[in-house]
C-alpha positions in Angstrom: -23.7 -76.0 -77.0 -23.8 -79.1 -79.2 -24.2 -82.5 -77.7 -21.5 -84.9 -79.0 -22.2 -88.6 -78.5 -21.6 -92.0 -80.0 -19.5 -95.1 -79.8 -15.9 -94.3 -80.8 -14.3 -97.7 -80.0 -16.0 -101.0 -80.8 -13.8 -102.8 -78.3 -15.4 -101.0 -75.4 -12.2 -99.5 -74.0 -12.1 -96.9 -71.2 -9.8 -94.0 -71.1 -9.4 -90.3 -71.7 -10.5 -88.2 -74.8 -8.4 -85.1 -75.0 -9.8 -82.2 -77.0 -8.2 -78.8 -77.9 -9.3 -76.1 -80.3 -7.0 -75.1 -83.1 -7.2 -71.6 -81.8 -9.1 -69.9 -79.0 -12.5 -68.3 -79.8 -15.3 -66.7 -77.9 -16.3 -68.9 -75.0 -13.4 -71.5 -75.6 -9.9 -71.2 -74.3 -6.8 -72.7 -76.0 -6.3 -75.2 -73.1 -6.7 -78.9 -73.6 -9.8 -80.5 -72.0 -10.3 -84.1 -71.0 -13.4 -86.3 -71.2 -14.1 -89.8 -70.0 -14.6 -92.7 -72.4 -16.7 -95.5 -71.0 -17.3 -98.7 -72.8 -15.9 -96.9 -75.9 -18.6 -94.3 -75.9 -18.7 -90.6 -75.1 -21.5 -88.1 -74.4 -20.2 -84.6 -74.0 -21.1 -81.0 -75.0 -18.9 -78.7 -77.1 -19.2 -75.2 -78.4 -19.8 -75.0 -82.2 -16.7 -74.1 -84.1 -16.6 -70.8 -86.0 -15.4 -70.8 -89.7 -11.8 -71.7 -90.0 -11.6 -73.3 -86.5 -11.7 -77.0 -85.5 -11.0 -79.3 -82.6 -8.0 -81.6 -82.3 -9.0 -84.9 -80.8 -6.8 -87.6 -79.3 -7.2 -90.7 -77.1 -5.0 -91.5 -74.0 -5.1 -94.4 -71.5 -5.9 -93.7 -67.9 -2.8 -92.3 -66.1 -0.9 -91.5 -69.3 0.8 -88.2 -68.7 2.7 -88.1 -72.0 1.9 -85.5 -74.7 -1.4 -86.2 -76.4 -1.2 -87.6 -79.9 -4.1 -85.9 -81.8 -5.4 -88.2 -84.5 -8.9 -86.6 -85.3 -10.1 -83.2 -86.4 -13.7 -82.3 -85.7 -15.8 -79.4 -87.0 -18.8 -79.0 -84.7 -21.9 -77.6 -86.4 -24.4 -75.3 -84.7 -27.0 -78.0 -84.1 -28.5 -79.7 -81.1 -26.5 -82.9 -81.3 -23.9 -84.8 -83.5 -23.3 -88.5 -83.6 -19.6 -89.3 -83.9 -20.0 -93.1 -84.2 -17.9 -94.3 -87.1 -20.2 -94.9 -90.1 -23.2 -93.0 -88.6 -25.1 -90.8 -90.9 -25.2 -87.1 -90.0 -28.5 -85.9 -88.7 -30.5 -83.9 -91.1 -31.8 -80.9 -89.2 -32.4 -77.4 -90.2 -29.8 -74.9 -89.0 -30.9 -72.8 -86.1 -30.1 -69.7 -88.1 -32.2 -70.8 -91.1 -29.5 -69.9 -93.6 -28.4 -66.8 -91.8 -25.8 -66.2 -89.1 -26.7 -67.5 -85.7 -26.7 -65.2 -82.6 -23.4 -66.8 -81.5 -21.8 -66.2 -84.9 -23.0 -62.6 -84.9 -21.5 -62.0 -81.4 -18.3 -63.6 -82.5 -18.2 -61.5 -85.7 -18.9 -58.3 -83.7 -16.1 -59.1 -81.3 -13.6 -59.7 -84.1 -14.7 -56.5 -85.8 -14.2 -54.5 -82.6 -10.7 -56.1 -82.1 -9.8 -55.3 -85.7 -11.0 -51.7 -85.3 -9.0 -51.2 -82.1 -5.9 -52.8 -83.7 -6.1 -50.5 -86.7 -6.6 -47.4 -84.5 -3.6 -48.5 -82.3 -1.5 -49.0 -85.5 -2.4 -45.5 -86.7 -1.5 -43.9 -83.4 1.8 -45.8 -83.4 2.6 -44.7 -86.9 1.9 -41.0 -86.0 4.1 -41.3 -82.9 6.8 -42.9 -84.9 6.7 -40.1 -87.5 6.8 -37.5 -84.8 9.8 -39.2 -83.2 11.7 -39.4 -86.5 11.0 -35.7 -87.1 12.3 -34.8 -83.6 15.4 -37.0 -84.1 16.1 -35.2 -87.4 15.8 -31.8 -85.8 18.1 -32.7 -82.9 20.6 -34.1 -85.3 20.6 -30.9 -87.3 21.0 -28.8 -84.1 23.9 -31.0 -83.0 25.6 -30.6 -86.3 25.2 -26.8 -86.2 26.6 -26.7 -82.6 29.6 -28.8 -83.7 30.3 -26.5 -86.7 30.0 -23.4 -84.5 32.3 -24.9 -81.9 34.9 -25.8 -84.5 34.9 -22.3 -85.9 35.2 -20.8 -82.5 38.1 -23.1 -81.5 39.9 -22.3 -84.8 39.5 -18.5 -84.3 40.8 -18.8 -80.7 43.8 -20.8 -81.8 44.6 -18.3 -84.5 44.5 -15.4 -82.1 46.7 -17.2 -79.6 49.1 -18.0 -82.3 49.2 -14.4 -83.5 49.9 -13.2 -79.9 52.6 -15.8 -79.4 54.3 -14.8 -82.6 54.5 -11.1 -81.8 58.1 -10.0 -81.4 59.3 -7.9 -78.5 60.4 -4.4 -79.5 64.2 -4.0 -80.2 65.8 -1.5 -77.8 69.0 0.2 -79.1 71.2 2.3 -76.9 73.3 4.9 -78.7 76.4 6.3 -77.0 77.9 9.6 -78.2 81.3 10.9 -77.3 81.2 14.7 -76.8 84.5 16.5 -76.1 84.3 18.5 -72.9 86.7 20.8 -71.2 89.1 19.2 -68.8 88.0 21.3 -65.8 84.4 20.1 -65.6 85.3 16.6 -66.8 84.7 14.9 -63.5 81.4 16.6 -63.0 80.4 15.5 -66.6 81.4 11.9 -65.8 79.2 11.9 -62.6 76.3 13.4 -64.6 76.7 10.7 -67.3 76.8 8.0 -64.6 73.6 9.3 -63.1 72.0 9.5 -66.5 73.1 6.0 -67.3 71.6 4.7 -64.1 68.4 6.5 -64.8 68.2 5.0 -68.3 69.0 1.6 -67.0 66.2 1.8 -64.4 63.9 3.2 -67.1 64.7 0.4 -69.4 64.0 -2.1 -66.7 60.6 -0.5 -66.0 59.9 -0.5 -69.7 60.7 -4.2 -70.1 58.4 -5.0 -67.1 55.6 -3.0 -68.8 56.0 -4.9 -72.1 55.9 -8.2 -70.3 52.8 -7.2 -68.3 51.1 -5.9 -71.5 51.8 -9.3 -73.2 50.2 -11.1 -70.2 47.1 -8.9 -70.2 46.6 -9.4 -74.0 46.8 -13.2 -73.5 44.3 -13.1 -70.6 41.9 -10.9 -72.6 42.2 -13.2 -75.5 41.1 -16.1 -73.3 38.2 -14.2 -71.7 36.9 -12.4 -74.8 33.9 -14.1 -76.5 34.5 -15.7 -79.9 34.9 -13.3 -82.8 35.5 -10.2 -80.5 38.6 -8.3 -81.1 41.0 -7.2 -78.2 42.0 -3.5 -78.2 44.7 -2.1 -75.9 45.2 1.3 -77.5 44.0 3.1 -74.4 45.6 0.9 -71.8 48.0 2.3 -69.2 50.9 0.4 -70.8 50.2 1.9 -74.2 50.0 5.4 -72.8 53.4 4.8 -71.0 54.9 3.6 -74.3 53.6 6.7 -76.0 55.2 8.9 -73.5 58.5 7.1 -73.7 58.6 7.3 -77.5 57.2 10.9 -77.6 53.8 9.9 -79.2 
């Protein structure tokens, strides 16, 4: 600590001397400190200022709560005392460090070096974490794009299959009637036989139509349930075997 003394005001006023460092340093906070001025004189102790740091000094009357107007700037040397009386000659004393850094300055320098080293290490870790995060984001973006493309291809294939199934035409059924002359005597029996045959064909045609409709429904259901890219085959289905029998295949 350096003793700061002297007569600041020749008129012998009494009030408050407000002092605040330009920035906090080891042993001194940023907060403003107040000292009594008696008969215009002060006698206080302050920490010596490191390089680049100074004290802002301002005077206030007793009871004045307004913001302090700082009008002086002090740099406090690392000496036993300093006379701040206007016009006083500075004391000529050898520095405690004898031209080298004082213990206080060495401690201060060591603290700054440690803080700088920690800040650099933290910055390096943050940079590495940021690079890893950016790499992960790029990988996830690529995966998302691949999923989108696969989904679009699958949806397109499904739509094409559904469209093809919906465009399939039902088979055209043609009934051919032939007139065959028969003797008059068995004509009635022939008519009854033809009516029975006609009824059988009508029933068979109805069953065939139902089978075709059922086959169409099964194909649509399998198209919805079959994984993308798989083909639906109904060559060995019961309906196909029934159609083969009907058409003699």
